[in-house]
C-alpha positions in Angstrom: 27.7 0.3 -7.8 23.9 0.3 -8.2 22.0 3.6 -8.0 19.3 4.4 -5.4 16.8 3.8 -8.2 18.0 0.2 -8.6 15.2 -2.1 -7.6 17.7 -4.5 -5.9 19.1 -1.6 -3.8 15.6 -0.5 -2.8 14.7 -4.0 -1.8 17.8 -4.5 0.3 17.5 -1.1 2.0 13.8 -1.8 2.7 14.4 -5.3 4.0 17.1 -3.9 6.4 14.8 -1.1 7.6 11.9 -3.6 8.2 14.3 -5.9 10.2 15.6 -3.0 12.2 12.2 -1.4 13.1 10.0 -2.2 16.0 6.7 -1.0 14.4 5.7 -1.0 10.8 3.3 1.8 9.9 1.7 1.6 6.5 -0.4 4.4 4.9 -3.1 2.3 3.2 -4.9 3.5 0.1 -6.3 1.7 -2.9 -3.1 2.6 -4.7 -1.0 1.0 -1.9 -3.0 -2.2 -2.2 -2.4 -2.3 -6.0 1.4 -1.7 -5.8 3.6 -4.7 -5.9 6.4 -3.1 -4.0 4.1 -2.0 -1.2 2.6 -5.4 -1.0 6.1 -6.9 -0.8 7.1 -4.5 2.0 3.9 -5.4 3.9 4.6 -9.1 3.5 8.1 -8.6 4.7 6.8 -6.9 7.8 4.3 -9.7 8.4 7.0 -12.3 7.8 9.3 -10.5 10.3 6.5 -10.6 12.9 6.5 -6.8 13.2 3.8 -4.9 15.1 1.8 -3.3 12.2 -0.2 -0.1 12.4 -2.3 0.4 9.2 -3.4 4.0 8.7 -6.4 4.3 6.3 -5.9 7.4 4.2 -8.9 9.6 3.9 -10.3 10.7 0.6 -8.9 14.0 -0.5 -10.1 16.4 -3.2 -8.2 18.9 -5.4 -9.2 22.5 -5.8 -11.9 21.5 -8.4 -13.4 19.0 -6.0 -12.2 16.0 -7.9 -10.9 13.0 -5.9 -7.1 12.7 -6.0 -5.7 9.7 -7.8 -2.2 8.1 -8.0 -0.6 6.1 -10.7 -1.8 2.8 -9.2 -5.3 4.1 -8.3 -7.1 6.3 -5.8 -4.8 7.9 -3.3 -7.2 7.1 -0.5 -9.0 4.2 1.1 -12.3 4.1 -0.9 -14.3 1.8 1.3 -16.8 3.2 3.8 -16.5 0.1 5.9 -15.1 1.0 9.3 -16.0 -2.3 11.0 -13.5 -4.9 12.1 -13.7 -6.3 8.6 -12.3 -3.1 7.0 -9.4 -5.1 5.5 -11.8 -7.1 3.2 -11.8 -4.1 0.9 -8.3 -5.1 -0.1 -9.8 -8.2 -1.8 -12.2 -6.0 -3.8 -9.3 -3.7 -4.9 -7.2 -6.6 -6.0 -10.0 -8.2 -8.0 -10.7 -4.8 -9.7 -7.0 -4.4 -10.5 -6.7 -7.9 -12.0 -9.8 -7.3 -14.1 -8.4 -3.9 -15.4 -5.1 -5.6 -16.3 -6.9 -8.4 -18.1 -8.5 -5.9 -20.5 
């Protein structure tokens, strides 16, 4: 059978978990917004009409004071906007990601 690393297996397990949950909690960073799998999971939660709690990850620094980064981008939410329009930062992140991929 397929291994746990198989994208199909991951997708089925994730879909089942989303269907079974009452609340979907996502830890939102710029990297999360740039990751196709994360966006697909979020979309599945929206599509399943789940109650969604987004947690905006704070900026963290390593021992040298440098901001931590992940493969897909910053491991934190880099916007300083804490108004009700906080989610608009996701559009900026997506545009920046598309521009970087176009280079």
